[in-house]
N, C-alpha and C positions, 0 to 999 in steps of 0.2 A: 686538495687544490682544484679538482674538477668541480667541486661544489661551489667554490669561490668564483670560478669562471662562469658557471651557470647563473649564479646570482647576479654577477656583473652584467651578463647579457639581458637578464630580466630588467635590471635597473635601467639599462640603456634604452630598452624598448619603452619602458614607462616614461622615461624622461623625454624621448622623442615624441611620444603620444601627447604628453602634457603640453610640450612646446608647440606642437602642430595645432592642437585645438585652441590653445591660447592665442596663437597667431591668427587662426581663422576667426575667432571671436572678435579680436581687435580689428581685423580688416573688414569684416562684414559690413559694419555701418558705413565705412568709407566706400565700399563697393556699391552699396545700395544707393548712396547719394550720387554716384556717378551714373546711375542707370534709371533716371526718373521715367523714361519712356517705357520701362518694363511694366510699370503699374498701369499706365494708360493702355498699353497693348493688352494687358490682362482683362481690363474692364471692357475694352472694345470687343474682344473675342467672345465675351459672355453675351453682350447685347446683339451680336451678329448671329448667335445661335438660334436657328429656327425651330428646334425641337425643345419645347418647354420642359419635358421630363429630363433631358440631359442637363439643361441649365439648372433645374431645381435640385438635382443631385450634386452638380459641380459647385454651385455658389457657396453653400455652407463650408465645404472643404477648402475652397480658395480663401474664404474669410478667415478660417482658423489658421491657415498657412500664413496669411498676412499678419494676423495677431501674433503668431510665433516670431515672425521677422521683426515685428515692432518691439518685442522684448530685447532684441539686440540693438535697436536704435530707437528708443522711446520718443524722440523728438522729431523723427523723420516726417515732415509734413506731407510728402507724397504718399506715404503709406497711410497716414491718418486720413487724408482726403479720399483715398481709394476705399478705405474701410467705411467712411461715411456714405459714399456712393453705393457701395455694395450692400450695406444693411438697409439703406433707404430703398433701393431697387428691389431687394428681396422682400421687404415688408409690403411694398406697394403691389408687386405682381403676384406673390405667392401666399402671403399671410393675411393681409387685410380682407380679401374677399370672403374668407371662411372663418377668420378668428380676429376680429377687430381689437379685442383686449390684448392679445399677444402682439399684434401689430403695433399697438401703442408702446409697448415695452421695447420693441425693435427700433421704432422711430427715435426713442430717447437715446438708445445706444448709438444710432447714426448721428444724431445731432451732437452728442458728446464728442464723438470723434471729429466731426466737422469743426466745431468751435475750438477744440484742442489744436487742430491743424492751423488755426489762425493765431496761435500764440497768445500773448498778453492782450491783444486787441479782442480776441474771442471772449476772454473773461469779462472785459469791459462791456461788450455788446450784450452778453447774457446776464449781466448783473441787473436783476429786476428792481433793485433799490436805487439804481442810477436814474437820473431824470432823462427825458427824451433827448435833450440837446447833447448830453454826454454820450449817449448811444450813437447819435447821428455823427458826432465828431469822430468816434472810433470807426464807424462805417466809412466815413469819407477818407480815412487814412488807408483803407484797403484799395488795392489796385488789381490789375488783370491777373497777376500771379496768384492772387488770393481767391479768384472767382469761383473755381470749382468747389473748394472747401466751403465757401460762403453759400453757394447755391444749394448744395446737398444738405447742408445744415438747415437752411431756410425751408427747403422742401420738407424735410423731416419734421421741423418745428410746426409748419403749417398743417401737415397731415395729422400730427399729434393733436393739435388744437381742434381740428375739424372732427376728430373722433371723440373729443372730450368736451364738447360745447355745453354739456349738462353740468360741468364742474366749474366753480368760481375760479379755480387756478388757471384754467384755460383762458378765460377772459382777461385775467391779470397779465397774461403774457402776450396778448394781442398787439399792443403798441410796439413792443420791441420786434416782434415777428414781422409786422407791417413795415417797419423801418428797414429791416433786412431785405424784404422783397422789393422795396423801392430801390435800394442800392443794387440789387441783382439786375433789375431792369435797366438801370443806368449803365452798368458795366458791360452786359452782353445779352440783350433781349433776344437775339436770334439763336442763342445757344440750343443745340440739339433740336433743330426744326421748330424753334419758338416755344420750347418747354417753359421758360419763365413766364411767357404770356398765358400759357395754360394754367400755371400755378396761380397767377393773379386772378384769372377768370374763376377758378375754383374757390379761391378765398373770398372773392366779392359775391359769389352766388350762394355759398354755403351759409353765410351769416345773415341774420335778419337785419333790416335797415337800422334798427336801434343800436346795433353793435358794428356799424360800418359797412354793412352789406349794400351793394349797389348793382342791381341787375343790368342797367344800361352800360355801365363801365365794364362789367363782366363780359357782356356781349361783344364789346369792342375788342377786348383782349382775345377772346376766342376767335373772332374773325381774323385778327392779325396773325394768330397762330396757324390758322388754316392756310393763310396766304404764304407764310414762311415755309410751311411744310408741304405746300402745293397739294394739300388735301390728301397726302399719302402717309402722314403720321397719324395713326388712328386715335391716339390719345386725345387729340384736339376734338374730334367729333364725339368721342365717347363722353368726355367730361362736359362738353357743351350740352349734350343731351341729358346726362345724369344730373347735373347741377342747375344749369341755366334754364333749360326747357322745362324741367320739373318745377323750378321755382316760379316761373311765369305761367305755368300750366299751358304750355304750347305743345300739344300732343302731336300735331302734324310735324313740327320741326323735330321733335324727339324721335319719331319713327323714321323720318327721312335721313337723319344723321346716322342712326344705328344701321339702317338698311344699306347705307352707303359703305359702311365698314364691312358688313357681311358680304357685299358683292365685290369687294376689292381683293387684291392680292397682297398678303403681308410682305412678300419678298421684294416688292417694288422699292422699298428703302432697306437695303441690306444691313446698314449700320444699326437699325432698330428692329430687325426682324423678330427678335424675341418679344419685344413689347407689342408689336403689331399682332403677332400670332395669338398671344394671350388675350389682348384686348378684343380681338375678333370673336374669340370664344365668349368673353364676358358680355359682348354686345348682344349675342343671341340670348343669353340669360336675361339681360335687362329688357329686351323686347317683350319677353313673356310676362314681365311684371307691369306692363303698361296700364292695364285696367286697375291695378292697385295704386298706381302713382298719380292717376289723373281722375279728378272728380267727374 
């Protein structure tokens, strides 16, 4: 009889455990959808971190945590958009400077998440067999609520293209990525201190005129970004120097922009302290390459 009681207790504990975790699994997607600010706060805390080493260690762990949560709620657009932002930022800040090939792979991962966050419209936009009007129709159907997913997918797509301009596949994807960038600027050009304008400036500077490059338009976008960020978001000066100034071979502008970054304080914009700190370091490295970049 004692054995039967013991077995009964074990069965009861197993039953309670199964019911508890079954309940938790069922409720987790519901709880995640009630807390969209959780993911915004997570991203904000990373960008506010002024110590790059802490961020470099934390970001991959946070991304894997988010991917684990995604398994419990595979269509959660907040998680998908945050993953797109996270992988794009990680690739841009920590991978591309030293390993462009690996960065390309990370950008693909980021744009996959971003377009997945846009649902069926994301598939239409990314369909390279669709004509330009179909892509533009899909983009016009996107609103403010879709902006972050679209922006980080567009940033990742543009970054991937810029790293692969020696491949025909990159040029084949230019029209769709340009349409995405145009819609991003329409929806929220001042986002993150003018980051969409910076992205447009990079895109127009990096490509030769034969493939849609336009230094004059690029300059206008960079100047607008500098204005929106009050010259305190170093990414504007850095990419203005790295892409536009090198493209037009303006060494004076190149050095002025980079020294402006090196003489400033990254903490002046707390919400992008991580980006500013890393870019300040990269600016010093780029200054030392001046003689190689200018004839």
